C-alpha positions as CSV (number, residue, x, y, z in Angstrom):
1,M,47.7,64.4,85.3
2,M,50.8,66.0,83.8
3,I,54.2,64.5,84.2
4,T,56.3,65.5,87.3
5,S,59.9,66.5,87.8
6,K,60.6,63.2,89.5
7,E,59.3,61.3,86.5
8,L,61.3,63.4,84.0
9,H,64.4,63.0,86.1
10,E,64.1,59.2,86.1
11,K,63.5,59.2,82.3
12,S,66.6,61.4,81.9
13,L,68.7,58.9,83.9
14,Q,67.5,56.0,81.8
15,A,68.3,57.9,78.6
16,A,71.8,58.6,79.9
17,I,72.3,55.0,80.9
18,S,71.2,53.8,77.5
19,A,73.6,56.2,75.8
20,I,76.5,54.8,77.9
21,E,75.5,51.2,77.4
22,L,75.4,51.6,73.6
23,Y,78.7,53.4,73.5
24,N,80.3,50.7,75.6
25,K,79.1,47.8,73.4
26,P,82.0,45.8,71.9
27,D,80.8,45.9,68.3
28,F,78.3,48.7,67.5
29,R,78.6,50.5,64.2
30,Y,76.4,53.5,65.1
31,R,78.2,54.1,68.4
32,E,78.9,57.9,68.5
33,E,75.7,59.0,66.8
34,S,73.5,56.9,69.1
35,F,75.4,58.2,72.1
36,A,74.8,61.8,71.0
37,I,71.1,61.4,70.3
38,L,70.4,59.7,73.6
39,M,72.7,61.9,75.7
40,C,70.9,65.0,74.2
41,T,67.6,63.4,75.3
42,A,69.0,62.9,78.8
43,W,70.1,66.5,79.1
44,E,66.8,67.8,77.8
45,L,64.8,65.8,80.3
46,L,67.1,66.8,83.1
47,L,66.7,70.5,82.4
48,K,63.0,70.2,82.0
49,A,62.9,68.4,85.4
50,K,64.8,71.2,86.9
51,V,62.3,73.8,85.5
52,L,59.3,71.8,86.9
53,K,61.0,71.3,90.3
54,D,61.7,75.0,90.7
55,G,58.3,76.0,89.3
56,A,56.0,74.0,91.7
57,E,55.5,71.3,89.1
58,E,53.8,73.8,86.7
59,F,53.8,71.9,83.4
60,N,53.0,75.0,81.3
61,L,56.5,76.3,82.1
62,I,58.0,73.9,79.6
63,V,55.3,74.2,77.0
64,V,55.8,76.0,73.7
65,T,53.1,78.6,73.1
66,R,51.8,80.5,70.1
67,R,49.8,83.7,69.8
68,E,46.2,83.6,68.3
69,I,43.2,85.9,68.2
70,D,40.3,85.0,70.5
71,P,37.3,84.4,68.1
72,I,34.9,86.1,70.6
73,T,36.8,89.0,72.2
74,R,39.2,89.4,69.2
75,A,42.0,89.9,71.7
76,D,45.4,88.3,71.5
77,R,46.0,85.2,73.6
78,W,48.8,82.7,74.0
79,V,47.9,79.0,73.6
80,P,49.9,75.8,73.6
81,K,51.4,74.8,70.3
82,L,50.3,71.3,69.5
83,N,52.1,68.5,67.7
84,R,50.6,66.3,65.0
85,C,48.7,64.1,67.5
86,G,47.4,67.1,69.5
87,N,49.7,67.1,72.5
88,P,51.4,70.3,73.7
89,M,54.9,70.8,72.3
90,T,57.7,71.3,74.9
91,V,60.7,73.5,74.7
92,A,63.9,72.2,73.0
93,L,67.2,71.5,74.6
94,G,69.0,74.4,72.9
95,M,66.6,76.9,74.3
96,L,66.7,75.3,77.8
97,A,70.5,75.2,77.9
98,A,70.8,78.8,76.9
99,K,68.1,79.8,79.4
100,A,69.9,78.0,82.2
101,L,73.0,80.2,81.7
102,Q,71.0,83.4,81.2
103,E,69.1,82.9,84.4
104,K,72.1,81.7,86.3
105,W,70.7,78.4,87.4
106,D,72.5,77.1,90.5
107,G,75.6,75.2,89.6
108,Y,75.3,75.7,85.8
109,S,78.2,77.1,83.8
110,K,79.1,78.4,80.4
111,E,81.4,75.4,79.9
112,C,78.4,73.1,80.4
113,L,76.4,75.1,77.8
114,T,79.3,74.9,75.2
115,N,79.5,71.2,75.7
116,I,75.8,70.7,75.2
117,E,75.9,72.8,72.1
118,L,78.7,70.6,70.7
119,L,76.6,67.5,71.6
120,L,73.6,69.1,69.8
121,E,75.7,69.8,66.7
122,L,76.8,66.1,66.6
123,R,73.2,64.9,67.1
124,D,71.9,67.2,64.3
125,N,74.6,66.0,61.9
126,S,74.3,62.3,62.9
127,V,72.1,61.5,59.9
128,H,74.8,62.6,57.5
129,L,77.9,61.4,59.4
130,V,79.4,58.2,58.2
131,N,81.6,57.2,61.1
132,D,84.6,55.7,59.4
133,D,86.7,58.7,60.5
134,L,88.9,57.8,63.5
135,A,89.6,61.5,64.2
136,L,85.8,62.1,64.5
137,S,85.6,59.2,67.0
138,E,88.3,60.8,69.1
139,R,86.5,64.1,69.3
140,V,83.2,62.5,70.1
141,L,84.8,60.7,73.0
142,A,86.2,64.0,74.3
143,I,82.7,65.6,74.1
144,G,81.1,62.5,75.6
145,L,83.4,62.2,78.6
146,A,82.8,65.9,79.5
147,S,79.1,65.6,78.9
148,V,78.7,62.6,81.2
149,K,80.8,64.3,83.9
150,N,78.8,67.5,83.7
151,Y,75.6,65.6,83.7
152,M,76.5,63.7,86.9
153,S,77.6,66.9,88.6
154,L,74.3,68.7,87.9
155,S,72.0,65.7,88.5
156,T,73.6,65.2,91.9
157,H,73.5,68.9,92.7
158,W,69.9,69.4,91.7
159,F,68.3,66.0,92.5
160,A,70.8,64.3,94.9
161,T,71.2,61.4,92.5
162,D,73.0,58.4,93.9
163,F,75.2,57.4,91.0
164,S,76.8,54.5,93.0
165,R,73.8,52.4,91.7
166,Y,75.1,52.6,88.2
167,N,78.3,51.9,86.2
168,F,78.2,55.4,84.9
169,Y,81.3,55.7,82.7
170,L,82.4,55.6,79.1
171,M,85.0,52.9,78.1
172,P,87.8,54.5,76.1
173,I,90.2,51.6,76.8
174,S,90.7,48.8,74.3
175,F,93.4,46.7,72.7
176,F,92.7,48.6,69.4
177,H,90.7,51.8,69.6
178,G,91.9,53.2,66.3
179,F,92.3,56.9,67.2
180,E,94.8,56.2,70.0
181,S,97.3,55.5,67.3
182,I,96.6,58.6,65.2
183,V,99.8,60.6,64.5
184,A,99.1,63.1,61.7
185,K,95.9,62.0,60.0
186,C,93.5,59.1,60.2
187,I,93.9,56.2,57.8
188,T,90.3,56.2,56.5
189,P,89.4,59.3,54.4
190,A,86.8,61.4,56.1
191,T,83.5,62.3,54.5
192,E,82.8,65.9,53.6
193,Q,80.2,66.1,56.4
194,S,82.6,64.8,59.1
195,K,85.3,67.1,57.9
196,R,83.1,70.1,58.4
197,F,82.1,68.9,61.8
198,I,85.7,68.4,62.8
199,D,86.6,71.9,61.4
200,Y,83.7,73.3,63.5
201,L,85.1,71.7,66.7
202,A,88.5,73.2,66.0
203,T,86.8,76.7,66.2
204,V,85.4,76.1,69.6
205,K,87.6,77.2,72.5
206,S,87.9,74.4,74.9
207,E,89.4,76.3,77.9
208,T,87.7,75.6,81.2
209,A,87.6,78.2,84.0
210,V,89.6,76.9,86.9
211,E,86.8,77.4,89.4
212,S,84.2,75.6,87.1
213,E,83.1,72.0,87.9
214,H,82.2,71.5,84.3
215,H,84.2,70.8,81.1
216,I,83.8,71.4,77.4
217,L,86.1,68.5,76.3
218,L,87.9,65.8,78.2
219,S,90.4,63.2,77.2
220,I,91.9,60.1,78.6
221,E,95.3,58.8,77.6
222,T,96.0,55.1,77.9
223,K,99.2,53.2,77.4
224,V,100.0,49.5,77.5
225,L,103.3,48.8,79.2
226,K,105.3,45.6,79.7
227,G,106.3,44.8,83.2
228,K,107.9,42.0,85.2
229,S,104.8,41.7,87.3
230,T,101.1,41.7,86.7
231,D,100.5,43.4,90.0
232,G,100.3,47.2,90.4
233,I,100.7,49.3,93.5
234,A,97.9,51.6,94.5
235,V,98.9,55.0,95.9
236,R,96.9,57.7,97.6
237,W,97.6,61.3,98.7
238,T,98.0,60.7,102.4
239,A,100.0,61.7,105.4
240,D,100.5,58.0,106.3
241,P,104.3,57.4,106.4
242,A,103.8,53.8,105.5
243,A,102.1,54.6,102.2
244,P,104.1,54.2,99.0
245,A,106.0,57.3,97.9
246,M,105.4,59.1,94.6
247,R,107.0,62.2,93.2
248,V,104.8,65.2,92.3
249,R,106.1,68.2,90.4
250,E,105.7,71.7,91.8
251,E,103.9,72.7,88.6
252,S,101.3,70.0,89.3
253,L,100.7,71.3,92.8
254,L,100.2,74.8,91.5
255,E,97.6,73.5,89.0
256,T,95.7,71.9,91.8
257,Y,96.1,74.9,94.2
258,P,96.2,77.9,91.9
259,Y,95.0,80.6,94.2
260,D,97.0,82.4,96.9
261,T,95.0,84.5,99.4
262,A,95.0,87.6,97.2
263,D,93.8,85.6,94.2
264,L,91.1,83.9,96.3
265,V,89.8,87.2,97.6
266,K,89.7,88.6,94.1
267,K,87.7,85.6,92.8
268,L,85.3,85.7,95.7
269,K,84.6,89.4,95.0
270,E,83.9,88.5,91.4
271,R,81.7,85.6,92.3
272,Y,79.4,86.9,95.1
273,I,77.4,90.1,95.5
274,D,77.6,90.2,99.3
275,F,81.3,89.2,99.9
276,K,83.4,91.2,102.3
277,Q,86.8,90.5,103.6
278,D,85.8,90.7,107.2
279,K,85.7,88.5,110.3
280,H,83.1,86.2,108.7
281,F,85.3,85.5,105.8
282,Q,88.2,84.7,108.2
283,K,85.8,82.4,110.1
284,Y,84.9,80.5,107.0
285,K,88.4,80.3,105.7
286,K,90.1,79.1,109.0
287,P,89.0,75.5,109.0
288,L,90.0,75.2,105.3
289,L,93.7,75.8,106.1
290,D,94.2,72.5,107.7
291,D,92.4,70.4,105.1
292,P,94.6,69.3,102.1
293,K,91.4,69.1,100.0
294,Y,91.2,72.9,100.1
295,C,94.6,74.3,101.0
296,R,98.3,73.6,100.7
297,R,100.9,75.5,102.7
298,R,104.1,76.1,100.6
299,L,107.4,77.0,102.2
300,Y,109.4,79.8,100.7
301,N,112.4,77.6,101.2
302,P,111.5,73.9,101.2
303,K,114.9,73.0,102.7
304,R,114.2,75.0,105.8
305,S,111.1,73.9,107.9
306,K,111.1,77.3,109.8
307,S,111.2,79.5,106.7
308,G,108.2,81.6,105.8
309,A,105.2,80.0,104.1
310,K,102.3,80.9,101.9
311,N,98.8,79.3,101.6
312,F,97.5,78.2,98.2
313,F,93.9,77.2,97.7
314,S,92.2,74.7,95.3
315,S,88.9,75.4,93.4
316,E,87.1,73.2,95.9
317,V,86.9,76.1,98.3
318,F,84.2,77.7,96.1
319,K,81.8,74.9,97.1
320,V,82.3,75.9,100.8
321,F,81.9,79.7,100.2
322,D,78.9,79.1,98.0
323,Q,77.1,78.0,101.2
324,H,77.7,81.4,102.9
325,Y,77.5,84.0,100.1
326,K,75.1,84.9,97.3
327,M,76.2,84.2,93.7
328,K,76.1,87.1,91.2
């Protein structure tokens, strides 16, 4: 009996958990390299599980084949390529990741592919990298944070994974993390191999499309501040007048709600093959207008409550419209 998509998905989760556990250990000298190796394994198993799930559990869909001549009929035939112990070889992560974008797998994005390619590059260079370079550690964390977030997004989307069972996060916070104090260059001289890898990262564009759920690189900035009290005040975005107040810049709001109605319609036309700006679109859009998760109404003159206003939408609206229209 061949392995199933459910079994591959569970193995994928265990690999991802192991990657995170090793990265979060207090004193572990092969941290970044081990994370990259195990996280690549997690991604490969997740993508293979997706192939099996969509292919009625047909194991041959993930098997590498080779062409040979039939000794009897002399005709060409394709047979599984075997490893040293005689088991069928399966497709590699790089091929699967590229195939997922080419075939437009549901929820998959070019940002996710780029992040996986960076992770693969780190894994393939791990044997040569001597991780005394703090700048390298900083960049690996940026790749790792994005990879874990992307992994959680697709695992939930494809397999309805309940991540509340796990402590699924990387720990960038510490009293001394080294790279947090980098100004112009790191204190420890970098090896030639790590220099080349860092130079390669610099050539990769890290811009993420606004409507994409996935990321190429992510960073977290931490600061230790002195205060008169050890207690902090939790705040939430809410309409509750009793909640603590906080000031939000206009630029921040526009980053969260980047689309006016015209921009939204343009994006929807680019995204779907069957989109029309008709009564159905108005029907789907109407309930979004009153939900701050999807829409924010901005007054032309904030000092006058009766002035004209304009609606701005967040990228969360695409999740709603994805349920009603067919992706290109």
